[in-house]
C-alpha positions as CSV (number, residue, x, y, z in Angstrom):
1,M,-8.7,41.6,21.5
2,E,-10.4,40.4,24.6
3,E,-13.7,42.0,25.5
4,M,-14.4,42.7,29.3
5,Y,-17.7,42.6,30.9
6,S,-18.8,44.2,34.1
7,C,-21.8,44.5,36.4
8,D,-22.4,48.2,35.2
9,E,-22.9,47.5,31.7
10,P,-26.6,47.3,30.6
11,V,-28.5,44.1,30.2
12,G,-28.1,42.7,26.9
13,Q,-31.1,42.7,24.4
14,R,-31.4,38.7,24.7
15,D,-32.1,39.2,28.2
16,R,-35.0,41.4,27.8
17,I,-38.6,40.7,26.8
18,S,-41.8,42.4,25.9
19,I,-45.0,41.4,27.8
20,D,-48.6,43.1,27.8
21,V,-49.3,43.6,31.3
22,S,-52.1,46.2,30.5
23,D,-54.6,44.0,32.6
24,L,-52.5,43.7,35.6
25,R,-51.1,47.1,35.9
26,E,-53.7,48.5,38.3
27,Q,-53.1,45.3,40.4
28,I,-49.5,45.7,40.5
29,E,-49.7,49.2,41.2
30,Q,-52.1,48.8,44.0
31,C,-50.4,45.4,45.6
32,R,-48.6,47.5,48.2
33,D,-49.4,50.8,50.0
34,D,-46.0,52.0,51.1
35,A,-44.3,55.3,49.7
36,A,-41.5,53.5,48.4
37,W,-43.6,51.2,46.1
38,S,-45.5,54.1,44.8
39,E,-42.0,55.7,43.8
40,L,-40.9,52.5,41.7
41,P,-41.5,52.1,37.9
42,L,-43.7,49.5,37.0
43,S,-40.9,47.4,35.5
44,A,-39.1,47.6,39.1
45,K,-42.4,46.6,40.7
46,I,-42.8,43.6,38.5
47,R,-39.1,42.5,39.0
48,V,-39.7,42.6,42.7
49,L,-42.7,40.6,42.5
50,I,-41.3,38.0,40.4
51,K,-38.3,37.8,42.7
52,E,-40.3,37.5,45.7
53,R,-42.4,34.7,44.1
54,L,-39.1,32.8,43.0
55,A,-37.6,33.0,46.6
56,E,-41.0,31.6,47.9
57,L,-40.9,28.6,45.5
58,S,-37.3,28.0,45.9
59,P,-36.4,24.7,47.8
60,D,-33.3,26.3,49.5
61,K,-35.6,29.0,51.4
62,S,-37.8,26.1,52.9
63,P,-38.8,26.9,56.5
64,P,-37.0,25.2,59.4
65,S,-38.9,22.2,60.7
66,D,-39.7,21.8,64.4
67,S,-37.9,18.7,65.4
């Protein structure tokens, strides 16, 4: 029998990690002051911050040069 996977399935256990953010929690919670940020759970805030930083580091996203 062939298994089918979709985008709606939960993330597999192998894709999850546990990290201690107790010393970072307050800084993460306070790094933005908009209402949407305050509504996000801590895990979503961490994902947003990681994704933003990775986008900054991505060589594909380099700023256009003035030629």
